[in-house]
Structure formats: C-alpha cells, structure tokens
C-alpha positions, 0 to 999 in steps of 0.5 A: 950351426954354421952357414957361410952364406945365406943360401935361402935356408932358414937356420930356425927351420934347419935347427928344428928339422935336426932337433925333430929328426934326433927325437924321432931317431931316439936321441932327444938330448943329442946335438950335431954341428951342421955346415952349409958349404959349397962343392969345393969344400966338400971335394977337399973334405972328401979327398982328405978324409975319404980319399975320393977327390970329387965333390959330394952332396953330404959328408958326416963325421961321427965323433961320438964313441959308439958305446955312447950311442947305446944310451940315447937319453944322455947328452951327446955330441954326435958329430958334424954334417957338411952339406954342399948347397951347390950339389943339393940345388942341382939334385933338387932341380934334376929330381924336380923336388923343392930345394928345402926338401932335398936339404932335409933329405941330406940332413937326415942322411947325415944324421943316420950316418952319425948314429951308425947307419951305412949303405955299403951293401944292398941290405944296408942301403935298403934299411937306410933308405927305409928309415930316411923315407919314414923320417921324411914322411914324419918331418913332411909338415916342417918342409 
C-alpha cells in the first residue's frame, strides 16, 4: 500500500478492510496495490488510460488473467486501486457521510472492478451496488 501524504487514514485499517473484503469476495489469498492520491493524478490516469480528461474518485487496473480468477484459492495479485482523497472528502461531505466510510466504499468498488464487476448498463449497476452494499454492511464494524 502506498500513501503519498498522511490523509488521516490509518494504513492498518485500510489493509484490514482490503483483506477482509477480499475474503468476503472469496479471494482469501489475493492481494492488491492501493494508492491514495489526489485529483490531478486521477485526472492524468483517467486521461491516459480511459481517454476521459477529468478527475474521478477511484480507478482500478485489473492485472490478473481472467482465467486465474476461476481459482480464488490461489495466490493472486489482482491489480491496482487508485483513490483520489480530494474527491473522496468532497463526496463524503456532500453525502454527509464519514470520510473513512466513503474511502471504504471506494475501496470495495475498486475491488469489485478487479474481479470483473462493471456498471456499464443498469443491470450490471444494480448487481454491483447490491454487492457493494452487502460488503459495506459486513465491514461496518471496521469503519
């Protein structure tokens, strides 16, 4: 896990959320890389990789071979998750939600993308939101 500055988030809590989230998703031996950064870095990544020149809250870069996801019990590096702390703070404030809860939601959202979930259409969006909600309820005591 990489943090560029201290954003008021404990690395031990973030690590525990990711570890527990991976277990709940059925990937107990998988790992991911997490980078907490700012809007400018997310804008650059979004522009360079997704051809959208604006910041966003979270980006995931799946690096595991999709065939490897079929064996969730193996050691597996799923990929990278980048979170804009600036956007997460703004979203938390707008939603009147605690900042750590917003970051947890973005981490779970990123994890789901790494294992193949998407939200390109309404049905996918409903399925992904349902899984996010279930995981956040189960992770609630950690927040």
